[in-house]
C-alpha positions in Angstrom: -22.9 -3.1 -77.2 -23.3 -3.7 -80.9 -24.6 -6.9 -82.6 -24.6 -9.9 -80.2 -22.5 -12.8 -81.4 -22.0 -11.4 -84.9 -21.6 -14.3 -87.4 -18.0 -14.5 -88.5 -18.9 -15.9 -91.9 -20.4 -12.6 -93.0 -18.8 -11.7 -96.3 -17.3 -8.2 -96.1 -15.5 -6.3 -98.8 -12.3 -6.5 -96.8 -12.3 -10.3 -97.0 -10.7 -10.4 -100.5 -7.9 -8.1 -99.3 -7.2 -10.4 -96.3 -6.5 -13.3 -98.6 -3.7 -11.4 -100.4 -1.0 -12.4 -97.9 0.2 -12.3 -94.3 2.5 -10.2 -92.3 6.2 -10.6 -93.1 7.4 -10.0 -89.6 5.2 -12.3 -87.5 7.2 -15.0 -85.6 7.1 -18.4 -87.3 5.5 -20.0 -84.3 2.6 -17.6 -84.4 1.9 -17.9 -88.1 -0.7 -19.9 -90.1 1.8 -22.7 -90.6 2.0 -23.4 -86.9 -1.8 -23.1 -86.6 -2.2 -25.6 -89.5 0.1 -28.3 -88.0 -2.9 -30.1 -86.5 -6.5 -30.4 -87.6 -8.7 -27.8 -86.0 -12.4 -28.0 -85.3 -15.1 -26.5 -83.1 -16.4 -23.0 -82.4 -14.9 -20.2 -80.4 -16.3 -16.9 -79.1 -14.1 -13.8 -79.4 -14.9 -10.7 -77.4 -13.4 -7.7 -79.2 -13.4 -3.9 -79.0 -16.1 -2.3 -81.1 -13.6 -0.7 -83.4 -12.6 -4.2 -84.7 -16.1 -5.0 -85.9 -15.2 -4.7 -89.6 -11.7 -6.2 -89.9 -12.2 -9.2 -87.5 -15.2 -10.8 -89.2 -13.4 -10.5 -92.6 -10.3 -12.2 -91.0 -12.6 -14.9 -89.5 -14.2 -15.6 -92.9 -10.8 -16.4 -94.4 -9.7 -18.3 -91.3 -12.7 -20.6 -91.6 -12.1 -21.2 -95.3 -8.6 -22.3 -94.4 -9.8 -24.5 -91.5 -13.1 -26.2 -92.5 -15.1 -27.2 -89.5 -14.3 -24.2 -87.4 -16.5 -21.3 -86.5 -15.5 -18.0 -85.0 -18.2 -15.8 -83.6 -17.9 -12.3 -82.0 -19.2 -10.1 -79.3 -18.2 -6.6 -80.0 -18.5 -3.7 -77.5 -16.8 -1.4 -75.1 -13.6 -3.1 -73.9 -14.2 -2.4 -70.3 -17.7 -3.9 -70.4 -16.4 -7.0 -72.2 -13.5 -7.4 -69.6 -16.0 -7.2 -66.8 -18.1 -9.9 -68.3 -15.1 -12.1 -68.7 -14.1 -11.6 -65.1 -17.7 -12.4 -64.1 -17.5 -15.8 -65.9 -18.7 -15.1 -69.4 -17.8 -18.1 -71.7 -15.2 -16.4 -73.9 -12.3 -18.0 -75.7 -10.3 -14.9 -76.9 -10.3 -11.3 -75.8 -9.1 -8.4 -78.0 -9.2 -5.1 -76.2 -8.6 -1.5 -77.3 -6.5 -0.8 -74.3 -3.6 -2.5 -72.4 -5.1 -1.2 -69.2 -8.4 -3.0 -69.9 -6.6 -6.2 -70.8 -4.7 -6.0 -67.4 -8.1 -6.3 -65.7 -8.5 -9.8 -67.2 -4.8 -10.6 -66.5 -5.2 -9.6 -62.9 -8.0 -12.2 -62.5 -5.6 -14.8 -63.9 -7.9 -15.4 -66.9 -5.4 -15.1 -69.8 -4.0 -18.4 -71.1 -1.0 -16.7 -72.6 0.7 -13.3 -72.4 -1.3 -10.7 -74.4 0.3 -9.5 -77.6 -0.3 -6.0 -79.2 -1.6 -6.5 -82.8 -2.3 -2.8 -83.7 -2.6 0.7 -82.5 -5.2 3.4 -83.2 -5.7 7.1 -82.6 -8.7 9.4 -82.3 -10.3 11.6 -84.9 -13.2 14.0 -84.8 -16.2 12.7 -86.8 -18.7 15.1 -88.2 -21.8 14.6 -90.4 -21.2 15.0 -94.1 -20.8 18.7 -95.0 -19.9 19.5 -91.4 -23.1 21.4 -90.6 -21.9 22.3 -87.1 -18.8 24.0 -88.6 -16.5 22.1 -86.3 -12.8 23.1 -86.8 -11.0 21.3 -84.0 -10.9 19.9 -80.5 -11.7 23.3 -78.9 -15.3 23.0 -80.3 -15.9 20.3 -77.6 -15.9 23.1 -75.0 -18.6 25.1 -76.9 -21.9 24.6 -75.1 -23.7 25.8 -78.3 -22.6 22.7 -80.2 -23.8 19.1 -79.7 -20.8 16.9 -79.1 -20.5 13.3 -77.9 -17.7 11.1 -76.7 -17.3 7.5 -75.4 -17.9 6.8 -71.7 -14.8 7.5 -69.6 -14.4 3.9 -68.5 -14.0 2.5 -72.1 -10.7 3.0 -74.0 -12.0 5.5 -76.5 -13.4 7.6 -73.6 -10.2 7.4 -71.7 -8.3 8.5 -74.8 -10.8 11.4 -75.2 -10.1 12.6 -71.7 -6.4 12.4 -72.4 -6.6 14.6 -75.5 -8.8 17.1 -73.7 -6.1 17.4 -71.0 -3.4 17.7 -73.6 -5.3 20.4 -75.5 -6.4 22.1 -72.3 -10.0 21.8 -73.4 -12.8 22.0 -70.8 -15.0 19.7 -72.8 -18.8 19.7 -72.3 -20.1 16.5 -73.9 -23.8 16.2 -74.4 -23.7 12.5 -73.9 -21.3 9.7 -73.1 -21.8 6.6 -75.3 -20.9 3.0 -74.4 -18.6 2.5 -77.4 -17.2 4.1 -80.5 -19.9 2.5 -82.7 -22.6 4.3 -80.7 -20.8 7.6 -81.2 -20.3 7.0 -84.9 -24.0 6.0 -85.4 -25.3 9.2 -83.7 -22.9 11.5 -85.7 -23.8 9.7 -89.0 -27.5 10.1 -88.1 -27.0 13.9 -87.7 -27.8 13.6 -83.9 -24.6 15.5 -83.0 -22.3 18.1 -84.5 -19.2 16.1 -83.7 -18.0 13.0 -81.9 -14.6 11.5 -81.0 -14.0 8.1 -82.6 -11.0 6.3 -84.0 -9.5 7.0 -87.4 -10.5 3.5 -88.4 -14.2 4.2 -87.6 -14.3 7.2 -89.8 -12.7 5.2 -92.6 -15.1 2.3 -92.2 -18.1 4.6 -92.3 -17.4 5.2 -96.0 -18.7 8.7 -96.4 -21.4 8.6 -93.7 -19.2 10.9 -91.6 -16.2 13.1 -92.3 -13.0 13.1 -90.3 -11.1 16.0 -88.8 -7.6 15.3 -87.6 -6.1 17.1 -84.6 -2.5 17.1 -83.2 -3.3 15.9 -79.7 -4.5 12.6 -81.0 -0.9 11.5 -81.9 -0.1 11.8 -78.2 -2.9 9.5 -77.1 -2.5 6.4 -79.3 -4.1 3.3 -77.9 -2.8 -0.3 -78.2 -4.9 -3.3 -79.1 -3.7 -6.4 -77.2 -5.1 -9.9 -77.8 -5.0 -13.1 -75.7 -6.6 -16.5 -75.4 -8.8 -16.9 -72.3 -8.1 -19.6 -69.7 -10.7 -22.3 -69.5 -11.6 -22.4 -73.2 -13.2 -25.6 -74.4 -11.2 -25.3 -77.6 -7.8 -23.9 -76.5 -6.0 -25.1 -79.7 -8.5 -23.3 -81.8 -8.3 -20.1 -79.7 -4.5 -20.1 -79.9 -4.7 -20.7 -83.7 -7.1 -17.7 -84.1 -4.7 -15.5 -82.1 -1.8 -16.7 -84.2 -3.8 -16.0 -87.4 -4.5 -12.5 -86.4 -0.9 -11.9 -85.6 0.2 -13.3 -88.9 -2.3 -10.9 -90.7 -1.6 -7.7 -89.0 -1.2 -6.2 -92.4 -4.9 -6.5 -92.8 -5.5 -4.3 -89.8 -3.1 -1.8 -91.2 -5.0 -1.8 -94.5 -8.1 -1.0 -92.5 -6.4 2.1 -91.1 -4.9 0.8 -87.9 -1.3 1.7 -87.0 1.4 -0.9 -86.7 1.9 -2.5 -83.3 
């Protein structure tokens, strides 16, 4: 699991982009106007899929500027691990998963305070070190025992998507390791510890040259959805709802980061 309780006030390059505007098609009740109708204060914790670890802190920085006295902190990691922690009683105010199936785990425990809403979609891409030293050409290379390849653990969304594309491509994959989340896969590939890894398109983009991406056709048949929902029992339910509304009103920021539209 990457950085515990990552400070949402961290200034990221994407923050300036997020201030440019908000999504045109978000329902009025879910937009910033509705969230601004009452004074907000307090702090919330958002558990979110690891692949949101760039765009969400930037969104939170702009949210906090619009709502002085509020703080949004994050716990990023594998969605299934985060969901299990929420079900076990972790003090979380909002959950954003990289899988509707994973979100249903939390819903089944009656822990969502509102129906989850999909804010973005994403698809896999092969990540290789700069220069592609392993000479990876496509998904079939994940069946080559002579190459070092890594994927996410099967129980997390990026791992489930990996298994799906392997089935679609009829590839008998032989991963050398199963990582807890996409960030772990990306870090190992960027560190030249693997010839290739399966991550999301957005992860390759966020790596900014530390890895190269190789697209493959099966990925388009294994697109994953990103639902978000406030969690029941929050000490600051209005703030949690306002954050969800803010994200929904700024879905264009996720798309600018490489995510697909909901």
